[in-house]
A tleap script that builds the chain and sets N, CA, C and O, in Angstrom:
source leaprc.protein.ff14SB
mol = sequence {
  NMET LYS LYS VAL GLN GLN PHE LEU PRO LYS
  VAL TYR ARG ASP VAL VAL SER ASP PRO ILE
  ALA ASP GLU ASP LEU VAL LEU SER TYR TRP
  ALA SER THR VAL GLY GLU VAL ILE ALA CYS
  ARG THR ARG PRO VAL GLY VAL PHE GLY LYS
  LYS LEU PHE VAL GLU VAL THR ASP SER SER
  TRP LEU SER GLU LEU ARG GLY LEU SER TRP
  ARG ILE SER ARG GLN LEU ASN ASP ALA VAL
  GLY ARG ARG VAL LEU SER ASP ILE ARG PHE
  ARG LEU ALA LEU VAL GLN GLY LYS PRO LEU
  ALA ARG ALA ILE SER PRO SER VAL THR ASP
  THR ALA GLY ALA ASP GLU ALA ASP GLU ILE
  HIE ASP PRO ASN LEU ARG ARG ILE PHE ARG
  VAL HIE ARG LYS ALA ALA GLY GLU THR ASN
  HIE CSER
}
set mol.1.N position { 125.283 144.621 49.308 }
set mol.1.CA position { 124.164 143.884 49.852 }
set mol.1.C position { 124.696 142.926 50.918 }
set mol.1.O position { 125.696 142.240 50.705 }
set mol.2.N position { 124.025 142.887 52.055 }
set mol.2.CA position { 124.450 142.019 53.149 }
set mol.2.C position { 123.760 140.667 53.053 }
set mol.2.O position { 122.639 140.550 52.559 }
set mol.3.N position { 124.466 139.644 53.543 }
set mol.3.CA position { 123.907 138.300 53.553 }
set mol.3.C position { 122.972 138.131 54.744 }
set mol.3.O position { 123.118 138.808 55.762 }
set mol.4.N position { 122.017 137.228 54.607 }
set mol.4.CA position { 121.081 136.933 55.687 }
set mol.4.C position { 121.827 136.487 56.929 }
set mol.4.O position { 121.424 136.805 58.048 }
set mol.5.N position { 122.916 135.749 56.739 }
set mol.5.CA position { 123.690 135.238 57.868 }
set mol.5.C position { 124.217 136.374 58.746 }
set mol.5.O position { 124.423 136.180 59.944 }
set mol.6.N position { 124.438 137.558 58.165 }
set mol.6.CA position { 124.921 138.685 58.952 }
set mol.6.C position { 123.822 139.243 59.863 }
set mol.6.O position { 124.123 139.786 60.926 }
set mol.7.N position { 122.566 139.116 59.464 }
set mol.7.CA position { 121.450 139.632 60.242 }
set mol.7.C position { 120.913 138.616 61.246 }
set mol.7.O position { 120.323 139.000 62.256 }
set mol.8.N position { 121.109 137.332 60.982 }
set mol.8.CA position { 120.506 136.283 61.803 }
set mol.8.C position { 120.841 136.387 63.290 }
set mol.8.O position { 119.925 136.295 64.107 }
set mol.9.N position { 122.107 136.575 63.689 }
set mol.9.CA position { 122.377 136.631 65.132 }
set mol.9.C position { 121.613 137.733 65.846 }
set mol.9.O position { 121.082 137.499 66.932 }
set mol.10.N position { 121.539 138.934 65.269 }
set mol.10.CA position { 120.837 140.035 65.922 }
set mol.10.C position { 119.340 139.750 66.015 }
set mol.10.O position { 118.737 139.931 67.072 }
set mol.11.N position { 118.748 139.311 64.925 }
set mol.11.CA position { 117.323 138.988 64.930 }
set mol.11.C position { 117.062 137.877 65.920 }
set mol.11.O position { 116.093 137.929 66.678 }
set mol.12.N position { 117.911 136.880 65.919 }
set mol.12.CA position { 117.766 135.737 66.806 }
set mol.12.C position { 117.839 136.173 68.271 }
set mol.12.O position { 117.020 135.742 69.082 }
set mol.13.N position { 118.819 137.028 68.620 }
set mol.13.CA position { 118.958 137.508 69.999 }
set mol.13.C position { 117.746 138.318 70.427 }
set mol.13.O position { 117.337 138.266 71.587 }
set mol.14.N position { 117.164 139.074 69.482 }
set mol.14.CA position { 115.988 139.873 69.812 }
set mol.14.C position { 114.781 138.996 70.137 }
set mol.14.O position { 113.934 139.378 70.944 }
set mol.15.N position { 114.702 137.822 69.512 }
set mol.15.CA position { 113.550 136.942 69.679 }
set mol.15.C position { 113.760 135.928 70.803 }
set mol.15.O position { 112.828 135.626 71.548 }
set mol.16.N position { 114.971 135.407 70.926 }
set mol.16.CA position { 115.235 134.288 71.827 }
set mol.16.C position { 116.406 134.621 72.749 }
set mol.16.O position { 117.384 135.237 72.325 }
set mol.17.N position { 116.301 134.221 73.983 }
set mol.17.CA position { 117.441 134.351 74.898 }
set mol.17.C position { 117.672 133.006 75.575 }
set mol.17.O position { 117.853 132.938 76.790 }
set mol.18.N position { 117.664 131.947 74.791 }
set mol.18.CA position { 117.789 130.584 75.280 }
set mol.18.C position { 119.220 130.096 75.065 }
set mol.18.O position { 119.657 130.004 73.918 }
set mol.19.N position { 119.981 129.774 76.149 }
set mol.19.CA position { 121.359 129.330 75.964 }
set mol.19.C position { 121.477 128.046 75.151 }
set mol.19.O position { 122.475 127.851 74.458 }
set mol.20.N position { 120.486 127.174 75.219 }
set mol.20.CA position { 120.530 125.944 74.417 }
set mol.20.C position { 120.440 126.295 72.943 }
set mol.20.O position { 121.121 125.690 72.115 }
set mol.21.N position { 119.615 127.257 72.615 }
set mol.21.CA position { 119.497 127.681 71.223 }
set mol.21.C position { 120.795 128.322 70.738 }
set mol.21.O position { 121.161 128.155 69.575 }
set mol.22.N position { 121.502 129.058 71.611 }
set mol.22.CA position { 122.805 129.614 71.237 }
set mol.22.C position { 123.775 128.492 70.874 }
set mol.22.O position { 124.546 128.612 69.922 }
set mol.23.N position { 123.732 127.414 71.632 }
set mol.23.CA position { 124.591 126.273 71.345 }
set mol.23.C position { 124.251 125.680 69.981 }
set mol.23.O position { 125.143 125.297 69.224 }
set mol.24.N position { 122.966 125.608 69.673 }
set mol.24.CA position { 122.559 125.107 68.357 }
set mol.24.C position { 123.059 126.014 67.244 }
set mol.24.O position { 123.449 125.534 66.180 }
set mol.25.N position { 123.050 127.325 67.481 }
set mol.25.CA position { 123.577 128.251 66.481 }
set mol.25.C position { 125.065 128.025 66.269 }
set mol.25.O position { 125.540 128.060 65.134 }
set mol.26.N position { 125.810 127.794 67.350 }
set mol.26.CA position { 127.241 127.513 67.228 }
set mol.26.C position { 127.445 126.298 66.333 }
set mol.26.O position { 128.286 126.320 65.434 }
set mol.27.N position { 126.676 125.235 66.576 }
set mol.27.CA position { 126.805 124.021 65.766 }
set mol.27.C position { 126.418 124.295 64.315 }
set mol.27.O position { 127.031 123.749 63.398 }
set mol.28.N position { 125.422 125.124 64.104 }
set mol.28.CA position { 124.978 125.438 62.752 }
set mol.28.C position { 126.013 126.246 61.976 }
set mol.28.O position { 126.163 126.082 60.765 }
set mol.29.N position { 126.722 127.116 62.681 }
set mol.29.CA position { 127.726 127.958 62.027 }
set mol.29.C position { 129.066 127.251 61.839 }
set mol.29.O position { 129.960 127.806 61.201 }
set mol.30.N position { 129.228 126.061 62.368 }
set mol.30.CA position { 130.519 125.379 62.308 }
set mol.30.C position { 131.068 125.311 60.880 }
set mol.30.O position { 132.174 125.785 60.622 }
set mol.31.N position { 130.314 124.734 59.963 }
set mol.31.CA position { 130.813 124.522 58.598 }
set mol.31.C position { 131.135 125.836 57.895 }
set mol.31.O position { 132.167 125.937 57.231 }
set mol.32.N position { 130.284 126.834 58.025 }
set mol.32.CA position { 130.548 128.100 57.336 }
set mol.32.C position { 131.709 128.857 57.983 }
set mol.32.O position { 132.375 129.648 57.316 }
set mol.33.N position { 131.953 128.628 59.256 }
set mol.33.CA position { 133.049 129.311 59.949 }
set mol.33.C position { 134.393 128.683 59.630 }
set mol.33.O position { 135.356 129.399 59.357 }
set mol.34.N position { 134.478 127.364 59.658 }
set mol.34.CA position { 135.773 126.698 59.459 }
set mol.34.C position { 136.068 126.405 57.993 }
set mol.34.O position { 137.221 126.166 57.634 }
set mol.35.N position { 135.063 126.420 57.155 }
set mol.35.CA position { 135.269 126.132 55.737 }
set mol.35.C position { 135.080 124.665 55.419 }
set mol.35.O position { 135.082 123.811 56.305 }
set mol.36.N position { 134.919 124.392 54.147 }
set mol.36.CA position { 134.591 123.038 53.687 }
set mol.36.C position { 135.681 122.012 53.984 }
set mol.36.O position { 135.378 120.880 54.358 }
set mol.37.N position { 136.941 122.396 53.822 }
set mol.37.CA position { 138.044 121.450 54.021 }
set mol.37.C position { 138.057 120.933 55.460 }
set mol.37.O position { 138.163 119.728 55.688 }
set mol.38.N position { 137.948 121.841 56.426 }
set mol.38.CA position { 137.953 121.424 57.833 }
set mol.38.C position { 136.624 120.762 58.202 }
set mol.38.O position { 136.607 119.771 58.931 }
set mol.39.N position { 135.524 121.300 57.707 }
set mol.39.CA position { 134.202 120.749 58.038 }
set mol.39.C position { 134.079 119.295 57.612 }
set mol.39.O position { 133.409 118.512 58.285 }
set mol.40.N position { 134.704 118.924 56.519 }
set mol.40.CA position { 134.635 117.533 56.040 }
set mol.40.C position { 135.464 116.581 56.903 }
set mol.40.O position { 135.272 115.366 56.845 }
set mol.41.N position { 136.371 117.119 57.692 }
set mol.41.CA position { 137.246 116.291 58.522 }
set mol.41.C position { 136.912 116.380 60.008 }
set mol.41.O position { 137.620 115.821 60.846 }
set mol.42.N position { 135.844 117.076 60.322 }
set mol.42.CA position { 135.469 117.265 61.721 }
set mol.42.C position { 133.973 117.090 61.904 }
set mol.42.O position { 133.195 117.104 60.950 }
set mol.43.N position { 133.598 116.925 63.169 }
set mol.43.CA position { 132.177 116.894 63.511 }
set mol.43.C position { 132.009 117.507 64.896 }
set mol.43.O position { 132.496 116.954 65.883 }
set mol.44.N position { 131.319 118.651 64.975 }
set mol.44.CA position { 131.075 119.221 66.290 }
set mol.44.C position { 130.078 118.339 67.040 }
set mol.44.O position { 129.001 118.034 66.527 }
set mol.45.N position { 130.440 117.935 68.241 }
set mol.45.CA position { 129.613 117.015 69.025 }
set mol.45.C position { 128.593 117.774 69.858 }
set mol.45.O position { 127.420 117.400 69.898 }
set mol.46.N position { 129.028 118.828 70.518 }
set mol.46.CA position { 128.118 119.599 71.344 }
set mol.46.C position { 128.858 120.592 72.203 }
set mol.46.O position { 130.084 120.569 72.308 }
set mol.47.N position { 128.079 121.470 72.819 }
set mol.47.CA position { 128.628 122.474 73.713 }
set mol.47.C position { 128.268 122.063 75.132 }
set mol.47.O position { 127.102 121.827 75.447 }
set mol.48.N position { 129.277 121.982 75.976 }
set mol.48.CA position { 129.094 121.629 77.374 }
set mol.48.C position { 129.746 122.728 78.196 }
set mol.48.O position { 130.959 122.929 78.128 }
set mol.49.N position { 128.934 123.442 78.975 }
set mol.49.CA position { 129.432 124.641 79.624 }
set mol.49.C position { 129.684 125.663 78.538 }
set mol.49.O position { 128.776 126.000 77.777 }
set mol.50.N position { 130.883 126.150 78.458 }
set mol.50.CA position { 131.254 127.082 77.395 }
set mol.50.C position { 132.315 126.465 76.477 }
set mol.50.O position { 133.052 127.177 75.795 }
set mol.51.N position { 132.378 125.128 76.476 }
set mol.51.CA position { 133.368 124.432 75.651 }
set mol.51.C position { 132.672 123.656 74.544 }
set mol.51.O position { 131.723 122.913 74.790 }
set mol.52.N position { 133.151 123.838 73.334 }
set mol.52.CA position { 132.663 123.086 72.185 }
set mol.52.C position { 133.581 121.884 71.996 }
set mol.52.O position { 134.801 122.033 71.925 }
set mol.53.N position { 132.989 120.689 71.915 }
set mol.53.CA position { 133.756 119.478 71.670 }
set mol.53.C position { 133.574 119.069 70.216 }
set mol.53.O position { 132.456 118.986 69.707 }
set mol.54.N position { 134.713 118.815 69.557 }
set mol.54.CA position { 134.711 118.514 68.134 }
set mol.54.C position { 135.541 117.261 67.888 }
set mol.54.O position { 136.669 117.146 68.369 }
set mol.55.N position { 134.972 116.320 67.131 }
set mol.55.CA position { 135.715 115.118 66.750 }
set mol.55.C position { 136.440 115.372 65.429 }
set mol.55.O position { 135.925 116.041 64.532 }
set mol.56.N position { 137.651 114.818 65.337 }
set mol.56.CA position { 138.518 115.033 64.184 }
set mol.56.C position { 138.897 113.673 63.609 }
set mol.56.O position { 139.036 112.700 64.349 }
set mol.57.N position { 139.065 113.604 62.279 }
set mol.57.CA position { 139.309 112.327 61.605 }
set mol.57.C position { 140.679 111.718 61.870 }
set mol.57.O position { 140.786 110.495 61.960 }
set mol.58.N position { 141.742 112.531 62.001 }
set mol.58.CA position { 143.067 111.942 62.227 }
set mol.58.C position { 143.946 112.866 63.055 }
set mol.58.O position { 143.635 114.041 63.252 }
set mol.59.N position { 145.053 112.306 63.537 }
set mol.59.CA position { 145.901 113.014 64.494 }
set mol.59.C position { 146.603 114.234 63.897 }
set mol.59.O position { 146.862 115.199 64.617 }
set mol.60.N position { 146.913 114.214 62.613 }
set mol.60.CA position { 147.572 115.392 62.034 }
set mol.60.C position { 146.622 116.593 62.018 }
set mol.60.O position { 147.037 117.718 62.295 }
set mol.61.N position { 145.362 116.356 61.696 }
set mol.61.CA position { 144.370 117.428 61.740 }
set mol.61.C position { 144.119 117.853 63.181 }
set mol.61.O position { 143.890 119.031 63.458 }
set mol.62.N position { 144.162 116.903 64.085 }
set mol.62.CA position { 143.942 117.197 65.500 }
set mol.62.C position { 144.948 118.231 65.992 }
set mol.62.O position { 144.567 119.221 66.616 }
set mol.63.N position { 146.234 118.006 65.714 }
set mol.63.CA position { 147.250 118.945 66.200 }
set mol.63.C position { 147.136 120.305 65.518 }
set mol.63.O position { 147.339 121.333 66.164 }
set mol.64.N position { 146.817 120.330 64.239 }
set mol.64.CA position { 146.637 121.604 63.530 }
set mol.64.C position { 145.473 122.403 64.120 }
set mol.64.O position { 145.592 123.601 64.374 }
set mol.65.N position { 144.362 121.729 64.329 }
set mol.65.CA position { 143.166 122.409 64.813 }
set mol.65.C position { 143.309 122.884 66.251 }
set mol.65.O position { 142.750 123.916 66.620 }
set mol.66.N position { 144.040 122.154 67.053 }
set mol.66.CA position { 144.267 122.606 68.429 }
set mol.66.C position { 144.969 123.964 68.434 }
set mol.66.O position { 144.700 124.814 69.283 }
set mol.67.N position { 145.868 124.151 67.476 }
set mol.67.CA position { 146.561 125.431 67.363 }
set mol.67.C position { 145.665 126.567 66.892 }
set mol.67.O position { 145.975 127.737 67.114 }
set mol.68.N position { 144.570 126.232 66.251 }
set mol.68.CA position { 143.637 127.243 65.737 }
set mol.68.C position { 142.404 127.423 66.616 }
set mol.68.O position { 141.520 128.212 66.281 }
set mol.69.N position { 142.331 126.708 67.730 }
set mol.69.CA position { 141.091 126.695 68.517 }
set mol.69.C position { 140.658 128.077 68.979 }
set mol.69.O position { 139.467 128.386 68.934 }
set mol.70.N position { 141.585 128.917 69.420 }
set mol.70.CA position { 141.211 130.256 69.899 }
set mol.70.C position { 140.625 131.092 68.770 }
set mol.70.O position { 139.673 131.843 68.981 }
set mol.71.N position { 141.193 130.964 67.566 }
set mol.71.CA position { 140.710 131.739 66.418 }
set mol.71.C position { 139.321 131.263 65.989 }
set mol.71.O position { 138.437 132.076 65.719 }
set mol.72.N position { 139.136 129.950 65.929 }
set mol.72.CA position { 137.835 129.399 65.535 }
set mol.72.C position { 136.779 129.758 66.571 }
set mol.72.O position { 135.650 130.097 66.216 }
set mol.73.N position { 137.140 129.686 67.846 }
set mol.73.CA position { 136.222 130.047 68.920 }
set mol.73.C position { 135.774 131.499 68.781 }
set mol.73.O position { 134.588 131.801 68.906 }
set mol.74.N position { 136.711 132.382 68.526 }
set mol.74.CA position { 136.393 133.803 68.359 }
set mol.74.C position { 135.469 134.010 67.161 }
set mol.74.O position { 134.516 134.785 67.241 }
set mol.75.N position { 135.746 133.322 66.050 }
set mol.75.CA position { 134.917 133.468 64.853 }
set mol.75.C position { 133.506 132.929 65.070 }
set mol.75.O position { 132.539 133.509 64.576 }
set mol.76.N position { 133.381 131.826 65.802 }
set mol.76.CA position { 132.047 131.293 66.107 }
set mol.76.C position { 131.270 132.252 67.017 }
set mol.76.O position { 130.079 132.483 66.809 }
set mol.77.N position { 131.943 132.799 68.013 }
set mol.77.CA position { 131.286 133.775 68.878 }
set mol.77.C position { 130.835 134.996 68.071 }
set mol.77.O position { 129.742 135.519 68.289 }
set mol.78.N position { 131.672 135.441 67.149 }
set mol.78.CA position { 131.307 136.570 66.290 }
set mol.78.C position { 130.092 136.225 65.430 }
set mol.78.O position { 129.205 137.056 65.237 }
set mol.79.N position { 130.058 135.001 64.919 }
set mol.79.CA position { 128.934 134.578 64.076 }
set mol.79.C position { 127.631 134.552 64.860 }
set mol.79.O position { 126.587 134.953 64.345 }
set mol.80.N position { 127.686 134.081 66.105 }
set mol.80.CA position { 126.489 134.012 66.946 }
set mol.80.C position { 126.104 135.410 67.443 }
set mol.80.O position { 124.927 135.691 67.669 }
set mol.81.N position { 127.091 136.273 67.608 }
set mol.81.CA position { 126.803 137.630 68.030 }
set mol.81.C position { 127.029 137.890 69.501 }
set mol.81.O position { 126.730 138.979 69.991 }
set mol.82.N position { 127.545 136.922 70.206 }
set mol.82.CA position { 127.920 137.100 71.610 }
set mol.82.C position { 128.827 135.955 72.034 }
set mol.82.O position { 128.983 134.974 71.307 }
set mol.83.N position { 129.424 136.085 73.211 }
set mol.83.CA position { 130.408 135.088 73.672 }
set mol.83.C position { 129.687 133.871 74.255 }
set mol.83.O position { 129.265 133.868 75.411 }
set mol.84.N position { 129.564 132.854 73.428 }
set mol.84.CA position { 128.944 131.587 73.835 }
set mol.84.C position { 130.033 130.593 74.224 }
set mol.84.O position { 129.835 129.774 75.121 }
set mol.85.N position { 131.189 130.664 73.547 }
set mol.85.CA position { 132.280 129.714 73.774 }
set mol.85.C position { 133.478 130.376 74.434 }
set mol.85.O position { 133.798 131.533 74.162 }
set mol.86.N position { 134.136 129.614 75.310 }
set mol.86.CA position { 135.414 130.062 75.862 }
set mol.86.C position { 136.549 129.192 75.337 }
set mol.86.O position { 137.715 129.581 75.403 }
set mol.87.N position { 136.206 128.002 74.811 }
set mol.87.CA position { 137.246 127.068 74.372 }
set mol.87.C position { 136.647 126.042 73.418 }
set mol.87.O position { 135.443 125.782 73.429 }
set mol.88.N position { 137.511 125.472 72.600 }
set mol.88.CA position { 137.126 124.347 71.747 }
set mol.88.C position { 138.077 123.207 72.065 }
set mol.88.O position { 139.295 123.388 72.080 }
set mol.89.N position { 137.522 122.043 72.315 }
set mol.89.CA position { 138.324 120.851 72.608 }
set mol.89.C position { 138.191 119.890 71.438 }
set mol.89.O position { 137.095 119.426 71.124 }
set mol.90.N position { 139.309 119.597 70.799 }
set mol.90.CA position { 139.327 118.652 69.689 }
set mol.90.C position { 139.780 117.298 70.203 }
set mol.90.O position { 140.656 117.210 71.063 }
set mol.91.N position { 139.178 116.244 69.671 }
set mol.91.CA position { 139.574 114.885 70.034 }
set mol.91.C position { 139.399 113.994 68.814 }
set mol.91.O position { 138.608 114.288 67.917 }
set mol.92.N position { 140.153 112.898 68.797 }
set mol.92.CA position { 140.027 111.959 67.685 }
set mol.92.C position { 138.646 111.310 67.718 }
set mol.92.O position { 138.111 111.008 68.785 }
set mol.93.N position { 138.093 111.107 66.555 }
set mol.93.CA position { 136.775 110.478 66.457 }
set mol.93.C position { 136.856 109.069 67.011 }
set mol.93.O position { 137.810 108.339 66.741 }
set mol.94.N position { 135.847 108.690 67.788 }
set mol.94.CA position { 135.838 107.381 68.424 }
set mol.94.C position { 135.182 106.313 67.557 }
set mol.94.O position { 135.383 105.120 67.787 }
set mol.95.N position { 134.408 106.725 66.574 }
set mol.95.CA position { 133.689 105.781 65.724 }
set mol.95.C position { 134.663 105.160 64.736 }
set mol.95.O position { 135.290 105.867 63.947 }
set mol.96.N position { 134.790 103.843 64.778 }
set mol.96.CA position { 135.685 103.120 63.881 }
set mol.96.C position { 134.944 102.711 62.605 }
set mol.96.O position { 133.789 102.289 62.661 }
set mol.97.N position { 135.603 102.835 61.480 }
set mol.97.CA position { 135.051 102.332 60.221 }
set mol.97.C position { 134.015 103.230 59.561 }
set mol.97.O position { 133.577 102.938 58.448 }
set mol.98.N position { 133.612 104.316 60.217 }
set mol.98.CA position { 132.638 105.223 59.618 }
set mol.98.C position { 133.270 106.600 59.479 }
set mol.98.O position { 133.755 107.165 60.460 }
set mol.99.N position { 133.268 107.142 58.270 }
set mol.99.CA position { 133.823 108.482 58.121 }
set mol.99.C position { 132.898 109.509 58.769 }
set mol.99.O position { 131.684 109.314 58.831 }
set mol.100.N position { 133.477 110.590 59.244 }
set mol.100.CA position { 132.659 111.670 59.767 }
set mol.100.C position { 131.932 112.322 58.599 }
set mol.100.O position { 132.497 112.469 57.515 }
set mol.101.N position { 130.724 112.700 58.812 }
set mol.101.CA position { 129.963 113.363 57.766 }
set mol.101.C position { 129.053 114.394 58.394 }
set mol.101.O position { 128.521 114.191 59.485 }
set mol.102.N position { 128.880 115.492 57.704 }
set mol.102.CA position { 127.951 116.490 58.182 }
set mol.102.C position { 126.548 115.980 57.967 }
set mol.102.O position { 126.278 115.240 57.020 }
set mol.103.N position { 125.667 116.376 58.843 }
set mol.103.CA position { 124.275 115.954 58.729 }
set mol.103.C position { 123.658 116.575 57.490 }
set mol.103.O position { 123.807 117.772 57.243 }
set mol.104.N position { 122.972 115.764 56.720 }
set mol.104.CA position { 122.285 116.228 55.521 }
set mol.104.C position { 120.842 115.803 55.646 }
set mol.104.O position { 120.545 114.632 55.884 }
set mol.105.N position { 119.955 116.749 55.486 }
set mol.105.CA position { 118.544 116.404 55.622 }
set mol.105.C position { 118.079 115.645 54.389 }
set mol.105.O position { 118.473 115.976 53.271 }
set mol.106.N position { 117.244 114.629 54.584 }
set mol.106.CA position { 116.721 113.898 53.443 }
set mol.106.C position { 115.787 114.796 52.639 }
set mol.106.O position { 115.110 115.662 53.193 }
set mol.107.N position { 115.761 114.578 51.334 }
set mol.107.CA position { 114.867 115.393 50.520 }
set mol.107.C position { 113.434 114.938 50.748 }
set mol.107.O position { 113.168 113.758 50.978 }
set mol.108.N position { 112.542 115.867 50.682 }
set mol.108.CA position { 111.134 115.575 50.895 }
set mol.108.C position { 110.538 115.150 49.564 }
set mol.108.O position { 110.494 115.932 48.614 }
set mol.109.N position { 110.083 113.912 49.502 }
set mol.109.CA position { 109.512 113.421 48.253 }
set mol.109.C position { 108.005 113.541 48.256 }
set mol.109.O position { 107.402 113.715 47.197 }
set mol.110.N position { 107.379 113.453 49.420 }
set mol.110.CA position { 105.931 113.577 49.524 }
set mol.110.C position { 105.617 114.945 50.100 }
set mol.110.O position { 105.812 115.182 51.293 }
set mol.111.N position { 105.128 115.853 49.250 }
set mol.111.CA position { 104.877 117.207 49.711 }
set mol.111.C position { 103.532 117.342 50.404 }
set mol.111.O position { 103.288 118.353 51.062 }
set mol.112.N position { 102.647 116.352 50.277 }
set mol.112.CA position { 101.363 116.408 50.968 }
set mol.112.C position { 101.621 116.268 52.460 }
set mol.112.O position { 102.163 115.258 52.908 }
set mol.113.N position { 101.236 117.272 53.223 }
set mol.113.CA position { 101.442 117.225 54.665 }
set mol.113.C position { 102.869 117.526 55.074 }
set mol.113.O position { 103.233 117.328 56.233 }
set mol.114.N position { 103.698 118.009 54.130 }
set mol.114.CA position { 105.087 118.306 54.455 }
set mol.114.C position { 105.159 119.549 55.341 }
set mol.114.O position { 104.342 120.461 55.221 }
set mol.115.N position { 106.116 119.565 56.201 }
set mol.115.CA position { 106.323 120.672 57.117 }
set mol.115.C position { 107.252 121.678 56.444 }
set mol.115.O position { 108.242 121.281 55.830 }
set mol.116.N position { 106.951 122.971 56.547 }
set mol.116.CA position { 107.809 123.972 55.936 }
set mol.116.C position { 109.210 123.937 56.538 }
set mol.116.O position { 110.166 124.371 55.895 }
set mol.117.N position { 109.346 123.431 57.755 }
set mol.117.CA position { 110.663 123.315 58.382 }
set mol.117.C position { 111.555 122.320 57.638 }
set mol.117.O position { 112.781 122.402 57.724 }
set mol.118.N position { 110.949 121.387 56.912 }
set mol.118.CA position { 111.733 120.414 56.151 }
set mol.118.C position { 112.576 121.075 55.064 }
set mol.118.O position { 113.535 120.479 54.573 }
set mol.119.N position { 112.225 122.295 54.689 }
set mol.119.CA position { 112.986 123.009 53.669 }
set mol.119.C position { 114.253 123.643 54.220 }
set mol.119.O position { 115.104 124.090 53.451 }
set mol.120.N position { 114.391 123.689 55.552 }
set mol.120.CA position { 115.594 124.222 56.184 }
set mol.120.C position { 116.630 123.105 56.191 }
set mol.120.O position { 116.446 122.086 56.856 }
set mol.121.N position { 117.709 123.296 55.457 }
set mol.121.CA position { 118.695 122.234 55.273 }
set mol.121.C position { 119.542 121.979 56.506 }
set mol.121.O position { 119.925 120.837 56.763 }
set mol.122.N position { 119.841 123.009 57.266 }
set mol.122.CA position { 120.671 122.833 58.440 }
set mol.122.C position { 119.848 122.190 59.560 }
set mol.122.O position { 118.842 122.764 59.976 }
set mol.123.N position { 120.251 121.010 60.061 }
set mol.123.CA position { 119.450 120.306 61.061 }
set mol.123.C position { 119.298 121.073 62.376 }
set mol.123.O position { 118.257 120.974 63.025 }
set mol.124.N position { 120.305 121.827 62.773 }
set mol.124.CA position { 120.204 122.576 64.024 }
set mol.124.C position { 119.258 123.760 63.888 }
set mol.124.O position { 118.447 124.008 64.781 }
set mol.125.N position { 119.350 124.491 62.786 }
set mol.125.CA position { 118.428 125.605 62.565 }
set mol.125.C position { 117.000 125.097 62.381 }
set mol.125.O position { 116.049 125.753 62.807 }
set mol.126.N position { 116.842 123.931 61.749 }
set mol.126.CA position { 115.516 123.343 61.574 }
set mol.126.C position { 114.895 123.021 62.930 }
set mol.126.O position { 113.708 123.263 63.144 }
set mol.127.N position { 115.701 122.473 63.849 }
set mol.127.CA position { 115.212 122.140 65.187 }
set mol.127.C position { 114.844 123.416 65.951 }
set mol.127.O position { 113.805 123.470 66.609 }
set mol.128.N position { 115.688 124.429 65.864 }
set mol.128.CA position { 115.393 125.707 66.524 }
set mol.128.C position { 114.074 126.263 66.010 }
set mol.128.O position { 113.234 126.708 66.792 }
set mol.129.N position { 113.895 126.239 64.703 }
set mol.129.CA position { 112.670 126.747 64.088 }
set mol.129.C position { 111.451 126.007 64.632 }
set mol.129.O position { 110.458 126.629 65.008 }
set mol.130.N position { 111.529 124.680 64.672 }
set mol.130.CA position { 110.389 123.883 65.141 }
set mol.130.C position { 110.091 124.126 66.621 }
set mol.130.O position { 108.930 124.253 67.009 }
set mol.131.N position { 111.136 124.191 67.445 }
set mol.131.CA position { 110.940 124.401 68.879 }
set mol.131.C position { 110.272 125.742 69.134 }
set mol.131.O position { 109.337 125.832 69.930 }
set mol.132.N position { 110.744 126.773 68.468 }
set mol.132.CA position { 110.188 128.102 68.714 }
set mol.132.C position { 108.822 128.285 68.066 }
set mol.132.O position { 108.002 129.056 68.565 }
set mol.133.N position { 108.571 127.605 66.988 }
set mol.133.CA position { 107.233 127.641 66.387 }
set mol.133.C position { 106.241 126.966 67.331 }
set mol.133.O position { 105.123 127.445 67.521 }
set mol.134.N position { 106.669 125.842 67.921 }
set mol.134.CA position { 105.806 125.122 68.856 }
set mol.134.C position { 105.550 125.971 70.098 }
set mol.134.O position { 104.426 126.019 70.598 }
set mol.135.N position { 106.586 126.638 70.596 }
set mol.135.CA position { 106.444 127.487 71.787 }
set mol.135.C position { 105.496 128.655 71.514 }
set mol.135.O position { 104.823 129.147 72.420 }
set mol.136.N position { 105.452 129.087 70.267 }
set mol.136.CA position { 104.551 130.188 69.901 }
set mol.136.C position { 103.134 129.693 69.642 }
set mol.136.O position { 102.236 130.489 69.368 }
set mol.137.N position { 102.931 128.381 69.727 }
set mol.137.CA position { 101.593 127.806 69.552 }
set mol.137.C position { 101.195 127.594 68.117 }
set mol.137.O position { 100.023 127.363 67.819 }
set mol.138.N position { 102.166 127.670 67.219 }
set mol.138.CA position { 101.858 127.452 65.816 }
set mol.138.C position { 101.930 125.969 65.496 }
set mol.138.O position { 102.554 125.195 66.222 }
set mol.139.N position { 101.290 125.583 64.409 }
set mol.139.CA position { 101.336 124.188 63.963 }
set mol.139.C position { 101.987 124.131 62.601 }
set mol.139.O position { 102.555 125.118 62.132 }
set mol.140.N position { 101.906 122.984 61.970 }
set mol.140.CA position { 102.491 122.745 60.654 }
set mol.140.C position { 101.967 123.773 59.650 }
set mol.140.O position { 100.759 123.890 59.443 }
set mol.141.N position { 102.882 124.513 59.032 }
set mol.141.CA position { 102.517 125.523 58.037 }
set mol.141.C position { 102.991 125.090 56.676 }
set mol.141.O position { 104.035 125.558 56.221 }
set mol.142.N position { 102.268 124.215 56.005 }
set mol.142.CA position { 102.705 123.767 54.695 }
set mol.142.C position { 102.217 124.694 53.630 }
set mol.142.O position { 102.489 124.475 52.449 }
savepdb mol mol.pdb
quit
């Protein structure tokens, strides 16, 4: 049995050809591509051109990840289903005193008027869903 994640890039490409949305997919696949250990020590900032910029918690991880950048880039491109990235640039996190953390959506406590998109845990996929639902002229589907 195949996972939904294996079908998502093809279905997504068939529906959308938006380069900004491809960038959001790259950010969404970051944690599953690099694994929990690296994901907890990094934060993808964004894609500019064909380069993904990622903040890293400390210099030892920075040097390790720089050596793996080509492999991670290839795996992210494979996950998205086409060549979105040409390079990954790692840099030390600039925020002092705050640990890097992956975005976690708040749980919905009031289900009256809740948006079905709130059930999508990944913030980038949730945004993609909302943007494309809005473009299709749909409204809140609770």
